[in-house]
MIDREN-295156 format. One line per 3 residues: number of its first residue (from 1); their letters; for each residue x, y, z of N, C-alpha, C. Coordinates in steps of 0.1 Angstrom, whole numbers. Layout:
// residues N
NUM	a	X/Y/Z/X/Y/Z/X/Y/Z; ...
//
This chain:
// residues 449
1	mnt	170/951/-965/161/943/-956/163/928/-957; 166/924/-970/170/910/-972/182/906/-964; 193/914/-965/205/912/-958/203/911/-943
4	ffl	195/920/-938/193/920/-923/185/907/-920; 175/903/-928/168/891/-924/177/879/-925; 185/878/-935/194/866/-936/205/866/-925
7	tas	210/878/-922/220/879/-911/214/875/-898; 201/880/-895/195/876/-883/192/861/-882; 188/855/-893/185/841/-893/198/833/-891
10	rdv	209/837/-897/222/831/-895/226/832/-880; 225/843/-874/228/845/-860/220/836/-851; 207/835/-854/199/826/-846/204/812/-847
13	ifs	208/807/-859/213/794/-860/226/792/-853; 235/802/-854/247/802/-846/245/800/-831; 235/808/-826/232/807/-812/227/793/-808
16	lkq	219/787/-816/214/773/-813/225/763/-814; 234/765/-824/245/756/-825/255/757/-813; 257/769/-809/266/772/-798/261/765/-785
19	afv	248/767/-783/242/760/-771/243/745/-772; 241/740/-784/241/725/-785/255/719/-783; 265/724/-791/278/718/-790/284/721/-776
22	qnq	282/733/-771/288/735/-757/281/727/-747; 269/724/-748/262/715/-739/268/701/-740; 271/696/-752/277/683/-754/291/683/-748
25	aei	298/693/-750/312/694/-745/312/694/-730; 302/701/-724/301/702/-709/298/689/-703; 289/681/-709/286/668/-704/298/659/-704
28	itr	306/659/-715/318/651/-715/328/655/-705; 331/668/-704/341/673/-695/338/669/-680; 325/671/-676/321/668/-663/323/653/-660
31	sle	320/645/-669/321/630/-667/336/626/-666; 345/633/-673/359/630/-673/365/635/-660; 361/647/-656/367/654/-644/364/645/-631
34	eaf	353/639/-631/349/631/-619/356/618/-618; 362/613/-629/366/599/-629/382/597/-629; 389/605/-636/403/602/-639/412/614/-637
37	dpl	424/611/-633/435/620/-632/448/612/-631; 456/611/-640/456/617/-654/447/609/-663; 444/615/-675/436/608/-685/444/598/-693
40	tae	437/587/-696/443/577/-705/433/573/-715; 438/568/-726/429/564/-738/418/554/-734; 423/544/-725/413/534/-722/402/540/-713
43	dvs	406/548/-703/396/554/-694/386/563/-702; 391/571/-711/383/580/-719/373/572/-728; 378/561/-734/369/553/-742/358/547/-735
46	rvm	361/542/-722/350/536/-714/340/546/-711; 344/558/-707/334/569/-704/326/572/-716; 332/573/-728/324/578/-740/314/567/-744
49	evl	317/554/-741/308/543/-744/295/545/-736; 297/549/-723/286/551/-714/277/563/-718; 284/574/-722/277/586/-725/268/585/-737
52	dva	257/592/-737/248/593/-749/251/606/-757; 260/605/-765/265/617/-773/259/616/-787; 255/627/-793/249/627/-806/259/621/-816
55	sal	254/612/-825/263/606/-834/268/615/-845; 261/626/-848/265/635/-859/277/644/-855; 281/643/-843/292/652/-838/305/645/-840
58	siv	315/653/-843/329/648/-843/335/652/-830; 340/643/-822/345/645/-809/360/641/-808; 368/649/-803/382/646/-801/386/650/-786
61	itd	392/640/-779/397/643/-765/412/641/-765; 418/651/-760/433/650/-759/437/652/-745; 450/649/-742/456/652/-729/461/666/-730
64	vdg	468/671/-719/472/684/-718/483/688/-728; 490/678/-733/500/680/-743/495/680/-757; 482/677/-759/476/677/-772/476/663/-779
67	nil	480/653/-772/480/639/-777/465/634/-777; 461/629/-789/447/624/-790/445/611/-783; 436/612/-773/432/600/-765/419/593/-771
70	ygs	410/601/-778/398/596/-783/394/604/-795; 388/597/-805/383/605/-816/371/597/-822; 360/604/-824/348/597/-830/348/600/-845
73	agn	341/591/-852/338/592/-866/351/591/-875; 362/590/-868/374/589/-876/378/600/-885; 372/612/-883/374/623/-892/377/635/-883
76	yag	390/640/-882/393/651/-874/397/663/-882; 395/662/-895/399/674/-904/392/686/-901; 379/685/-896/371/697/-894/375/704/-881
79	idv	383/697/-872/387/703/-860/401/710/-862; 400/722/-866/412/730/-869/412/741/-859; 418/739/-847/417/749/-837/429/759/-838
82	peg	425/772/-839/436/782/-839/444/781/-825; 457/784/-826/466/783/-814/461/792/-803; 456/804/-806/452/814/-796/440/809/-788
85	lrl	431/802/-795/419/797/-789/423/785/-780; 432/777/-785/436/766/-777/443/770/-764; 451/780/-764/457/786/-752/447/791/-743
88	rml	436/798/-748/426/803/-739/419/791/-732; 416/780/-740/409/769/-734/418/762/-723; 431/761/-725/439/755/-715/440/763/-703
91	egn	437/776/-704/437/785/-692/424/783/-684; 415/774/-688/403/772/-681/391/778/-687; 392/783/-699/380/790/-705/374/781/-716
94	dvf	360/781/-716/353/775/-727/354/783/-739; 356/777/-751/357/785/-763/347/779/-773; 341/788/-781/332/784/-791/335/793/-803
97	ysr	335/787/-815/336/795/-827/328/787/-838; 323/795/-847/314/790/-858/316/798/-870; 313/792/-882/314/799/-894/304/793/-904
100	fse	300/801/-914/291/796/-924/298/798/-938; 301/788/-945/307/789/-957/304/777/-966; 304/779/-979/301/768/-989/289/761/-986
103	gsf	279/768/-981/265/762/-979/264/754/-966; 273/755/-957/272/746/-945/276/754/-932; 270/750/-921/274/756/-908/284/747/-901
106	sss	296/753/-897/306/746/-890/307/752/-877; 305/744/-866/305/749/-852/314/740/-844; 322/747/-836/332/740/-827/331/745/-813
109	ala	332/736/-803/333/740/-789/345/733/-783; 353/741/-775/365/736/-769/363/738/-754; 365/727/-746/363/728/-731/374/721/-724
112	pvm	380/727/-714/391/720/-707/386/710/-697; 393/699/-695/390/689/-685/399/693/-673; 392/698/-662/400/703/-650/401/693/-639
115	srg	412/694/-632/414/686/-620/423/693/-611; 418/696/-599/425/703/-588/430/717/-594; 421/723/-601/423/737/-606/432/738/-618
118	aai	436/727/-624/445/727/-636/439/719/-647; 442/722/-659/437/715/-670/445/702/-672; 439/690/-673/445/678/-675/442/672/-689
121	gav	433/679/-697/430/675/-710/420/685/-716; 416/681/-728/407/690/-736/397/682/-744; 385/687/-745/375/681/-753/371/690/-764
124	yvh	372/685/-777/369/692/-789/356/686/-795; 345/694/-796/333/690/-802/330/698/-815; 329/691/-826/327/697/-839/315/692/-846
127	evd	307/701/-852/295/697/-860/295/704/-873; 292/697/-883/289/703/-897/275/700/-900; 267/711/-902/253/710/-905/250/715/-919
130	leq	249/705/-928/245/708/-942/231/712/-944; 222/706/-936/208/708/-937/204/722/-935; 208/727/-923/205/741/-920/211/751/-930
133	gai	223/747/-935/229/756/-945/221/756/-958; 216/744/-962/208/743/-974/195/751/-973; 189/751/-961/177/759/-958/180/774/-960
136	lid	192/778/-954/195/792/-954/198/797/-969; 205/788/-976/208/791/-990/196/792/-998; 187/782/-996/174/782/-1003/166/795/-1000
139	mqs	166/798/-987/159/811/-983/165/823/-990; 178/823/-990/185/834/-996/182/835/-1011; 181/824/-1018/178/824/-1032/163/828/-1034
142	nlr	154/824/-1026/140/828/-1027/138/843/-1025; 145/848/-1014/144/862/-1012/150/870/-1023; 161/865/-1029/167/872/-1040/158/873/-1052
145	nis	151/862/-1055/142/861/-1066/130/870/-1064; 125/870/-1051/114/878/-1048/118/893/-1049; 130/896/-1044/135/910/-1044/136/915/-1059
148	iii	141/906/-1067/143/910/-1081/129/913/-1088; 119/904/-1084/106/906/-1090/100/919/-1085; 102/922/-1071/96/934/-1065/103/946/-1071
151	vvf	116/946/-1073/124/957/-1079/119/960/-1093; 118/949/-1101/113/951/-1115/99/956/-1115; 90/951/-1107/76/956/-1106/76/971/-1101
154	sva	85/974/-1091/85/988/-1086/90/997/-1097; 101/993/-1104/106/1002/-1114/95/1004/-1125; 88/993/-1129/78/994/-1139/67/1004/-1134
157	mvv	63/1002/-1121/53/1011/-1116/57/1026/-1115; 70/1028/-1111/75/1041/-1111/75/1048/-1125; 80/1040/-1134/81/1045/-1148/67/1048/-1153
160	fii	57/1039/-1150/43/1041/-1155/38/1054/-1148; 40/1055/-1135/35/1067/-1128/41/1080/-1133; 54/1079/-1135/61/1091/-1140/55/1095/-1154
163	wsv	54/1084/-1163/49/1087/-1176/34/1092/-1175; 26/1086/-1167/12/1091/-1165/12/1106/-1161; 20/1109/-1150/20/1123/-1145/25/1132/-1156
166	mhr	36/1129/-1163/42/1137/-1173/32/1139/-1185; 25/1128/-1188/15/1129/-1199/4/1139/-1195; -1/1138/-1183/-11/1147/-1178/-7/1161/-1177
169	its	6/1163/-1172/11/1176/-1171/13/1182/-1185; 18/1174/-1195/19/1178/-1209/6/1183/-1214; -5/1175/-1211/-18/1179/-1216/-23/1192/-1210
172	ilk	-19/1195/-1197/-23/1207/-1191/-15/1219/-1198; -2/1216/-1200/6/1227/-1207/1/1230/-1221; -3/1219/-1228/-8/1221/-1241/-21/1229/-1241
175	aik	-29/1226/-1231/-42/1233/-1230/-39/1248/-1226; -30/1251/-1217/-26/1264/-1214/-22/1272/-1226; -13/1265/-1234/-8/1272/-1246/-20/1275/-1256
178	svr	-29/1266/-1257/-40/1268/-1266/-49/1280/-1262; -52/1280/-1248/-60/1291/-1243/-52/1304/-1244; -39/1304/-1242/-31/1316/-1243/-32/1322/-1258
181	ege	-34/1313/-1267/-35/1317/-1281/-50/1321/-1285; -59/1320/-1275/-72/1325/-1277/-82/1314/-1280; -79/1301/-1279/-88/1290/-1281/-95/1287/-1268
184	ysy	-105/1295/-1264/-111/1293/-1251/-120/1281/-1250; -123/1275/-1262/-132/1263/-1262/-124/1250/-1259; -111/1251/-1257/-103/1239/-1254/-106/1233/-1241
187	ris	-107/1220/-1240/-111/1213/-1228/-101/1202/-1225; -98/1200/-1212/-90/1190/-1207/-98/1178/-1203; -95/1166/-1208/-102/1154/-1204/-93/1146/-1195
190	mng	-95/1146/-1182/-86/1140/-1172/-94/1133/-1162; -92/1120/-1162/-100/1111/-1152/-93/1111/-1139; -100/1106/-1129/-94/1104/-1115/-99/1115/-1106
193	rde	-94/1114/-1093/-98/1124/-1083/-86/1130/-1076; -74/1128/-1083/-62/1134/-1076/-61/1149/-1079; -50/1154/-1075/-48/1169/-1076/-47/1173/-1091
196	lal	-41/1165/-1100/-41/1169/-1114/-55/1169/-1120; -63/1159/-1116/-77/1159/-1121/-85/1171/-1116; -83/1175/-1103/-89/1187/-1098/-84/1199/-1105
199	lgg	-71/1200/-1108/-65/1211/-1116/-71/1212/-1130; -73/1200/-1136/-80/1200/-1149/-94/1205/-1149; -101/1201/-1138/-115/1206/-1137/-115/1221/-1135
202	efn	-106/1226/-1126/-105/1241/-1124/-101/1248/-1137; -92/1242/-1145/-88/1248/-1157/-100/1249/-1167; -108/1238/-1168/-120/1239/-1176/-130/1249/-1172
205	slt	-132/1251/-1158/-140/1261/-1153/-135/1275/-1157; -122/1276/-1156/-116/1289/-1159/-118/1293/-1174; -116/1283/-1183/-118/1285/-1197/-132/1289/-1200
208	drl	-142/1282/-1193/-156/1286/-1194/-158/1301/-1191; -152/1305/-1180/-153/1319/-1176/-147/1328/-1186; -135/1324/-1191/-128/1332/-1201/-136/1333/-1214
211	ret	-142/1322/-1218/-150/1322/-1230/-162/1331/-1228; -169/1329/-1217/-180/1338/-1214/-176/1353/-1213; -165/1355/-1207/-161/1369/-1206/-157/1375/-1220
214	dei	-151/1366/-1228/-147/1371/-1241/-159/1373/-1250; -169/1365/-1248/-182/1367/-1256/-189/1380/-1252; -189/1382/-1238/-195/1394/-1233/-187/1406/-1238
217	rrr	-174/1405/-1238/-165/1416/-1243/-168/1419/-1257; -169/1409/-1266/-171/1411/-1280/-185/1417/-1282; -195/1411/-1275/-208/1417/-1277/-209/1431/-1272
220	fva	-202/1434/-1261/-202/1447/-1255/-195/1457/-1265; -184/1453/-1270/-177/1462/-1280/-185/1464/-1292; -192/1453/-1297/-200/1455/-1309/-212/1464/-1306
223	nas	-219/1462/-1295/-230/1470/-1292/-226/1485/-1289; -215/1486/-1282/-210/1500/-1279/-207/1507/-1291; -200/1500/-1300/-196/1506/-1313/-209/1510/-1321
226	hel	-219/1502/-1321/-231/1505/-1328/-238/1517/-1321; -239/1517/-1308/-245/1528/-1301/-238/1541/-1304; -225/1541/-1305/-217/1553/-1307/-218/1557/-1322
229	ktp	-218/1547/-1330/-218/1549/-1345/-231/1556/-1349; -242/1552/-1343/-255/1558/-1348/-256/1573/-1346; -253/1579/-1334/-254/1593/-1333/-243/1600/-1341
232	las	-231/1594/-1342/-220/1599/-1350/-224/1600/-1365; -231/1589/-1370/-235/1589/-1384/-246/1600/-1386; -255/1602/-1376/-265/1612/-1378/-259/1626/-1378
235	irl	-249/1629/-1369/-242/1642/-1368/-235/1644/-1382; -228/1634/-1387/-221/1636/-1399/-230/1638/-1411; -241/1631/-1411/-251/1633/-1422/-257/1647/-1422
238	lsd	-260/1652/-1410/-266/1665/-1408/-256/1676/-1412; -244/1674/-1407/-233/1684/-1410/-230/1684/-1425; -230/1673/-1432/-227/1672/-1446/-239/1679/-1454
241	sil	-251/1677/-1449/-262/1683/-1455/-261/1699/-1455; -256/1704/-1443/-255/1718/-1442/-244/1723/-1451; -232/1716/-1451/-221/1720/-1459/-223/1719/-1474
244	qne	-231/1709/-1479/-233/1707/-1493/-244/1716/-1499; -252/1721/-1490/-264/1729/-1495/-260/1744/-1491; -255/1751/-1501/-252/1765/-1499/-264/1774/-1497
247	die	-275/1771/-1503/-287/1779/-1502/-297/1774/-1492; -292/1767/-1482/-301/1762/-1471/-307/1773/-1464; -320/1771/-1461/-327/1781/-1453/-323/1782/-1439
250	ret	-325/1793/-1433/-320/1795/-1419/-328/1786/-1409; -341/1785/-1412/-349/1776/-1403/-345/1762/-1404; -342/1758/-1416/-338/1744/-1418/-324/1741/-1412
253	mqe	-315/1751/-1413/-302/1750/-1407/-303/1749/-1392; -312/1758/-1386/-314/1757/-1372/-319/1744/-1367; -328/1739/-1376/-334/1725/-1372/-323/1715/-1373
256	fig	-314/1715/-1383/-304/1706/-1384/-294/1707/-1372; -291/1720/-1369/-282/1722/-1358/-288/1717/-1345; -301/1719/-1343/-308/1713/-1331/-307/1698/-1331
259	dig	-309/1692/-1343/-308/1677/-1343/-294/1673/-1340; -284/1680/-1345/-270/1677/-1341/-268/1678/-1326; -273/1688/-1320/-272/1689/-1305/-278/1677/-1298
262	vea	-290/1673/-1303/-297/1662/-1297/-289/1649/-1298; -283/1647/-1310/-275/1635/-1312/-262/1636/-1304; -256/1648/-1302/-244/1650/-1294/-247/1647/-1280
265	erl	-259/1651/-1275/-263/1649/-1261/-265/1634/-1259; -271/1627/-1269/-273/1613/-1268/-259/1606/-1268; -250/1610/-1276/-237/1604/-1276/-230/1607/-1263
268	srt	-232/1618/-1257/-226/1621/-1244/-231/1612/-1233; -245/1610/-1233/-251/1601/-1223/-246/1587/-1224; -245/1582/-1237/-240/1569/-1239/-226/1567/-1234
271	tek	-217/1577/-1238/-203/1577/-1233/-202/1577/-1218; -210/1585/-1212/-210/1586/-1197/-214/1573/-1191; -224/1566/-1196/-228/1553/-1191/-218/1543/-1193
274	lmt	-211/1543/-1205/-201/1533/-1207/-189/1535/-1197; -186/1548/-1194/-175/1551/-1185/-179/1546/-1171; -192/1547/-1167/-197/1543/-1154/-196/1527/-1153
277	ltr	-200/1520/-1164/-198/1506/-1164/-184/1501/-1163; -175/1509/-1170/-161/1506/-1170/-155/1507/-1155; -160/1517/-1149/-155/1520/-1135/-160/1508/-1126
280	lds	-173/1504/-1128/-178/1493/-1120/-171/1480/-1123; -168/1478/-1135/-161/1465/-1139/-146/1465/-1133; -141/1477/-1131/-127/1478/-1127/-126/1476/-1112
283	niv	-138/1474/-1105/-138/1472/-1091/-132/1483/-1083; -134/1495/-1088/-129/1507/-1081/-138/1510/-1069; -133/1508/-1057/-142/1509/-1045/-141/1524/-1040
286	dek	-152/1531/-1041/-153/1544/-1036/-156/1544/-1020; -152/1554/-1014/-154/1555/-999/-169/1555/-996; -173/1547/-987/-187/1546/-983/-189/1555/-971
289	ici	-200/1562/-971/-204/1571/-960/-219/1568/-956; -223/1574/-946/-237/1573/-942/-246/1581/-950; -255/1575/-957/-264/1582/-967/-278/1582/-961
292	dmp	-284/1595/-960/-298/1596/-956/-306/1593/-969; -312/1581/-969/-319/1577/-981/-331/1586/-986; -340/1590/-977/-351/1599/-982/-345/1612/-988
295	eav	-335/1618/-982/-329/1630/-987/-323/1627/-1001; -315/1616/-1002/-308/1613/-1015/-318/1610/-1026; -329/1603/-1023/-339/1599/-1033/-347/1612/-1037
298	net	-350/1621/-1028/-357/1633/-1031/-348/1642/-1040; -335/1643/-1037/-326/1651/-1046/-326/1646/-1060; -326/1633/-1062/-326/1627/-1075/-340/1629/-1082
301	lrm	-351/1628/-1075/-364/1630/-1081/-366/1644/-1085; -360/1654/-1078/-361/1668/-1083/-355/1670/-1097; -345/1662/-1100/-338/1663/-1113/-347/1657/-1124
304	lrp	-355/1647/-1120/-363/1640/-1130/-377/1645/-1132; -382/1653/-1123/-396/1658/-1124/-398/1666/-1137; -389/1674/-1141/-391/1681/-1154/-393/1672/-1166
307	lah	-385/1661/-1166/-386/1651/-1177/-400/1644/-1176; -405/1641/-1164/-418/1635/-1163/-429/1645/-1167; -427/1657/-1163/-437/1667/-1166/-438/1669/-1181
310	nrg	-427/1669/-1188/-427/1671/-1203/-434/1659/-1210; -434/1648/-1204/-441/1636/-1209/-455/1634/-1204; -459/1643/-1196/-473/1642/-1191/-474/1632/-1180
313	lki	-464/1629/-1172/-464/1619/-1162/-463/1625/-1148; -467/1618/-1138/-467/1622/-1124/-458/1613/-1116; -449/1619/-1108/-441/1611/-1099/-447/1613/-1085
316	vse	-450/1602/-1079/-455/1601/-1065/-444/1594/-1056; -441/1601/-1045/-431/1595/-1036/-437/1593/-1023; -433/1582/-1016/-438/1579/-1003/-426/1573/-994
319	fee	-423/1580/-984/-412/1576/-975/-418/1574/-961; -416/1561/-956/-422/1558/-943/-415/1564/-931; -402/1564/-932/-394/1569/-920/-380/1572/-925
322	vcy	-373/1578/-916/-359/1581/-919/-351/1569/-918; -342/1566/-928/-334/1554/-928/-321/1557/-935; -311/1550/-931/-297/1552/-936/-291/1539/-942
325	vla	-282/1541/-951/-275/1530/-957/-260/1535/-958; -251/1525/-957/-237/1528/-959/-233/1526/-973; -231/1537/-980/-229/1536/-995/-221/1549/-999
328	ned	-220/1551/-1012/-215/1564/-1017/-226/1571/-1025; -226/1584/-1025/-237/1592/-1031/-238/1589/-1046; -228/1588/-1054/-229/1586/-1068/-236/1573/-1071
331	aih	-233/1562/-1063/-240/1549/-1066/-255/1550/-1063; -259/1557/-1052/-273/1558/-1049/-280/1567/-1060; -273/1577/-1064/-279/1586/-1074/-281/1578/-1087
334	qiv	-271/1570/-1091/-272/1562/-1104/-283/1552/-1103; -285/1546/-1091/-295/1536/-1090/-309/1542/-1091; -312/1553/-1083/-325/1559/-1083/-327/1566/-1097
337	ynl	-317/1573/-1102/-319/1580/-1115/-323/1570/-1126; -315/1559/-1128/-318/1550/-1139/-331/1543/-1137; -335/1539/-1125/-347/1532/-1124/-359/1542/-1127
340	ven	-359/1554/-1121/-370/1563/-1124/-370/1568/-1138; -358/1571/-1144/-358/1575/-1158/-363/1564/-1167; -360/1551/-1164/-365/1540/-1172/-380/1540/-1171
343	aik	-385/1542/-1158/-400/1541/-1156/-407/1553/-1164; -400/1564/-1165/-406/1576/-1172/-406/1573/-1187; -395/1568/-1193/-393/1567/-1207/-403/1556/-1213
346	ynk	-405/1546/-1206/-414/1535/-1211/-427/1534/-1204; -432/1546/-1200/-446/1547/-1194/-456/1551/-1205; -469/1550/-1201/-479/1554/-1210/-482/1569/-1208
349	pdg	-488/1576/-1217/-492/1590/-1216/-501/1591/-1204; -500/1602/-1196/-508/1604/-1184/-506/1593/-1174; -495/1587/-1174/-492/1576/-1165/-486/1581/-1152
352	mvs	-481/1572/-1144/-476/1576/-1131/-464/1567/-1127; -455/1573/-1120/-443/1566/-1114/-444/1568/-1099; -444/1556/-1092/-444/1556/-1078/-431/1552/-1072
355	vrl	-426/1560/-1063/-413/1557/-1056/-416/1556/-1041; -413/1544/-1036/-416/1542/-1021/-403/1538/-1015; -401/1542/-1002/-389/1539/-994/-394/1534/-981
358	gve	-390/1523/-976/-394/1517/-963/-383/1508/-957; -386/1504/-945/-377/1495/-938/-384/1482/-935; -379/1470/-939/-384/1457/-935/-373/1450/-927
361	ket	-376/1449/-914/-366/1443/-905/-353/1451/-905; -342/1445/-910/-330/1452/-910/-326/1456/-925; -336/1458/-933/-334/1460/-947/-341/1473/-952
364	vvl	-334/1481/-959/-340/1493/-966/-345/1489/-979; -358/1491/-982/-364/1486/-995/-368/1499/-1003; -362/1500/-1015/-366/1510/-1025/-374/1504/-1036
367	tvd	-387/1509/-1038/-396/1503/-1048/-399/1514/-1058; -398/1510/-1071/-402/1519/-1082/-412/1512/-1090; -424/1518/-1091/-435/1512/-1099/-438/1522/-1110
370	dtg	-442/1516/-1122/-447/1524/-1133/-460/1518/-1139; -466/1526/-1147/-479/1522/-1153/-477/1519/-1168; -465/1515/-1172/-462/1513/-1186/-467/1500/-1191
373	vgv	-462/1496/-1203/-467/1484/-1209/-460/1471/-1203; -450/1474/-1195/-443/1463/-1188/-434/1455/-1198; -428/1444/-1192/-419/1436/-1199/-424/1421/-1199
376	pee	-424/1414/-1211/-429/1400/-1211/-421/1392/-1201; -428/1382/-1195/-421/1374/-1185/-409/1367/-1190; -408/1363/-1203/-397/1356/-1208/-385/1365/-1210
379	dip	-387/1378/-1210/-376/1388/-1212/-371/1393/-1199; -378/1391/-1187/-374/1397/-1175/-360/1392/-1170; -356/1380/-1172/-342/1376/-1167/-331/1383/-1175
382	qif	-334/1388/-1187/-323/1395/-1195/-323/1410/-1194; -333/1416/-1188/-334/1431/-1189/-322/1438/-1182; -315/1431/-1173/-303/1437/-1167/-290/1435/-1175
385	drf	-291/1428/-1186/-279/1426/-1194/-276/1439/-1202; -264/1441/-1205/-260/1453/-1212/-265/1453/-1226; -270/1464/-1230/-275/1467/-1244/-288/1459/-1247
388	yrv	-293/1452/-1237/-305/1444/-1240/-318/1453/-1241; -326/1451/-1251/-338/1459/-1253/-349/1449/-1256; -360/1451/-1250/-372/1443/-1253/-377/1446/-1267
391	dka	-379/1460/-1269/-384/1465/-1282/-373/1475/-1287; -364/1471/-1296/-353/1480/-1300/-358/1493/-1306; -368/1492/-1314/-373/1504/-1321/-379/1514/-1311
394	rsr	-387/1509/-1301/-393/1517/-1291/-382/1523/-1282; -372/1515/-1279/-361/1519/-1270/-353/1531/-1276; -350/1529/-1289/-342/1540/-1295/-350/1553/-1297
397	gag	-363/1551/-1299/-372/1562/-1300/-373/1570/-1287; -372/1562/-1276/-373/1569/-1263/-359/1574/-1258; -349/1571/-1266/-335/1576/-1263/-328/1566/-1254
400	gsg	-332/1554/-1253/-325/1544/-1244/-313/1538/-1251; -304/1534/-1243/-292/1528/-1248/-290/1513/-1244; -299/1509/-1235/-298/1495/-1229/-288/1494/-1219
403	lgl	-283/1505/-1213/-272/1504/-1203/-277/1508/-1189; -289/1514/-1188/-293/1519/-1175/-295/1509/-1164; -302/1498/-1168/-305/1487/-1158/-292/1479/-1155
406	siv	-283/1479/-1165/-270/1472/-1162/-262/1480/-1151; -263/1494/-1152/-256/1502/-1142/-263/1500/-1129; -276/1499/-1128/-283/1496/-1116/-279/1483/-1109
409	rds	-278/1473/-1117/-274/1459/-1112/-260/1460/-1107; -251/1465/-1114/-237/1465/-1110/-235/1474/-1098; -242/1486/-1097/-241/1495/-1086/-246/1488/-1073
412	vre	-257/1481/-1075/-263/1474/-1063/-254/1464/-1058; -248/1456/-1067/-239/1446/-1063/-227/1452/-1056; -222/1463/-1061/-211/1470/-1054/-214/1473/-1040
415	lsg	-227/1476/-1037/-231/1479/-1023/-236/1467/-1016; -234/1455/-1021/-238/1443/-1015/-253/1442/-1013; -261/1448/-1022/-275/1448/-1022/-281/1438/-1032
418	kvs	-294/1438/-1033/-301/1430/-1043/-311/1438/-1050; -313/1435/-1063/-323/1442/-1072/-331/1431/-1079; -344/1434/-1080/-353/1424/-1086/-363/1432/-1095
421	aar	-369/1425/-1105/-379/1431/-1114/-390/1421/-1115; -402/1426/-1116/-414/1418/-1118/-425/1426/-1124; -435/1419/-1131/-446/1426/-1136/-456/1429/-1125
424	rag	-463/1441/-1126/-473/1445/-1117/-486/1439/-1121; -494/1436/-1111/-507/1430/-1114/-516/1440/-1122; -515/1453/-1120/-523/1462/-1127/-517/1467/-1140
427	ggm	-506/1462/-1144/-499/1466/-1156/-486/1474/-1152; -476/1473/-1161/-464/1480/-1158/-454/1471/-1151; -443/1477/-1146/-433/1470/-1139/-430/1475/-1125
430	rfq	-424/1466/-1117/-420/1470/-1103/-406/1465/-1102; -397/1475/-1098/-383/1472/-1095/-381/1475/-1080; -375/1465/-1073/-372/1467/-1059/-357/1465/-1057
433	vrf	-351/1474/-1049/-337/1473/-1045/-337/1472/-1030; -328/1463/-1025/-327/1461/-1010/-313/1464/-1006; -312/1472/-995/-299/1475/-989/-299/1471/-974
436	aly	-287/1469/-969/-286/1466/-954/-288/1479/-947; -297/1479/-937/-299/1491/-929/-287/1495/-921; -284/1508/-921/-272/1512/-913/-277/1522/-902
439	vpe	-272/1519/-890/-276/1528/-879/-264/1536/-875; -264/1549/-877/-252/1557/-873/-250/1557/-858; -237/1560/-854/-233/1560/-840/-241/1570/-832
442	qvk	-244/1582/-838/-252/1592/-831/-266/1587/-828; -272/1580/-837/-285/1575/-834/-285/1564/-823; -274/1556/-823/-273/1546/-813/-272/1553/-799
445	eed	-264/1563/-798/-262/1570/-785/-275/1576/-781; -283/1582/-790/-296/1588/-786/-305/1577/-781; -305/1565/-787/-314/1554/-783/-310/1550/-768
448	vd	-297/1550/-766/-292/1546/-752/-297/1557/-742; -296/1570/-745/-300/1580/-736/-315/1579/-734
//
């Protein structure tokens, strides 16, 4: 850019010089052409005295043979005309040439003095301009200094930017290595709003999720191990008691074997629920079909009525109308079964479980009420967490594992529904599940008919 600017400036000066010296040469030639033929030194001197020619110019006038008839300033050294240009001039052509060297502009104009179509002499106008040359040299020096400063500053900025980017990338790589080794609490401190800062923020969010997931996994493994260890320990204790007591009575043995069966059943239920949660966590999507909700809920309640009867409870169901949802049968069964089983286990003697099914606008609402002791308000946000128990002793006595409501929450989420829990005004708990209402094609066609 500097070279272009300097070259353009030099060319502009060349153009100005050409116009100036050629104009001076033209004035002289016209004056001489109108006055004399042939040219003599005396005649040329008289004409030059009359003309107003710039004093800074070196002017030489010769005849056709090259003999000098007039010379100004007494210095002709600068007028060094190449033979080729001289021949062109004698043929009737105006010639201009200029150069810039050693800090000065040297410009020359050659013009023939014509008479009757032939050259009778020549005018040589020469100018040396040190002032313009000094200005151009000074400009070139200033541009060079400015360019050096800009280059140094640019290099420093590039080095700083590269160092900054590499330093931040190194911090991210170090953080990734730390997290890969299991240090999920590692954080990246990165200022700014550029892409690397956004990447650092996303990385911190990811590590938060990883740490939370790891904590949930550890807690889940610990709780699952505890839940499985308890019935296994009971089975081992009962079996060791039978094996070590050779004189054990038949009734006692039968009682121990019955207890082993109860613990085995409990172990089987816990294992089944863990497998259900694993399936839900794996995002295994089952094929969804049109489910007749009243029929599906009734089928599940028939399985739970014996359990309620054994505990002296009554199950009341109320279905307002026929309604459908797009789901899979296992998920609906798990939701209804776990909610109603939970209401039976933690109910009061001679209590009641109410199951209602209705439609609100475009939503199917399943409501399960019980007359139990309920859950304290501060514990309601955690009751859907895995292995969470409000009263651990009472839960284990009722055979609960703390997984039923977790299965309900995950199953409802899988069906894009919502589940909520709240205390009832008259005591006990109310669970509500909401699904999107589904209208089968057959029903649509009947409505159209």
